[in-house]
N, C-alpha and C positions, 0 to 999 in steps of 0.2 A: 313252883312248877310253871312251865311255859304254857300259857293259855291262848296264845295267839293262833290265828288261822290264816290260810292262804287260799284265795278263791279267784275265779275269773268269770267273765260274762262276755259272750261273743254276739255282736249285732251285725247283721248283714244290711248295710246301708243302701245297697242297690235295690233292695225290695222293702226296706223299712220294717224288717222283722228280726226276731231272735234267730240265731243260727243254731239249730238243733243238730245233735249227733256229730259235732266236730270233735275229733280225737285230739287230746292235749296231753303231751308228755312233759314231765317236770324232772329236771336234773339239777344237781348241786355241783359247784366248783370245789373240788377236794383240795387237800393240803399240797398235792403235787401239781396243782393247776390244770387238772383234767376234769372233764365233765363226767359225773357218775349219775346214771339214770336212777331215779327213785320210783316212779310209777307212771302209769297212763290213766287217764280219765276221759270221760266223754260228756259233752254238754247235754243238758236235759232239754225238754221241749221249750223252756224259757231261755235257752242259751247259756245257762249257768252251770258251773261245777265247782265243787270243793276239791282242792288239790292236796292240801296238807292240813291235818287237824292238830289240836293242842298236843304237845308232847312229841310231835314228829318234826318239828320245825325249828331247829336251832338257827342262830344268826349265821348269815353267809350270803354268797352270791348264787342266785338261782336262775335257771334258764327255762322258760316256757316255750315249747314248740307246738305251734298250732298247725295241724295237718289239714290245711284247707283245700288242697288239690282235690282230694276225694269228695269233699263237701260240694265243690263246684261241679265236678264231673258227674255226680249223681243228679245234678240239675241241668246237665247239658250246657254248662256255661264254661267258656274258656277263661283261664286266669293266668296272670303273669307269675303268681306265687304258689308253688306247690306246697310250701311250708313257710311259716313265719316264726322266727325266733325273737323272743323278747327277753333280755337279760336284766335282772333286777337285783339291786343291792338291798338285802333285807337285814341290815345290821341293827335297826332299832327294834325294841321290844314292843311291836305293834301288830295289828292285823294288816294284811296286805290283800287288796282286791285290785286286780289288774284287768280292766275291760279292754276288749279289742273291737274296734269299729272297722268293719271289713267291707270291701267291694272287690270285684275281680282284678282291678288294676291299681289298687291303693289300699292303705290301711293307716289307722292311727291308734294310739293307746294313751292311757293316762293312769294316774293312781286314783282309784275310786275309794269309796267308803263302804 
C-alpha cells in the first residue's frame, strides 16, 4: 500500500509570517493530458496543509494552485499574482512537501522534507 503524503507550507516573506487561510487546489494530469481537479484545502494558522494522504496519491504529475489573490486582498495588499501554479512530477514513491515563499510581487518554491 502507498503510504506517501503530499503537503505544502506557505510563508509570506513580505511580513515574515506564515500565510494562513490560503486556498490551495490540487489537480492531477490524466491519461489524456488534461488536468483533473482532486480537491481544495486551506492553510492553517501555521501556513500548512495536507493535500493528499496515503492511498490517495498514485505516481503522476500534479498541479498545486495557490489562490493568493484573495489572501492579499483581505490584507489590502496589491499583488501581481492572483494565483500561482506549481507543477510537480511525483513519480518517486516518496513523501512530497512543496513550500511556497510568497510576497506580492514574487515567489519561490522548493522541495521540502
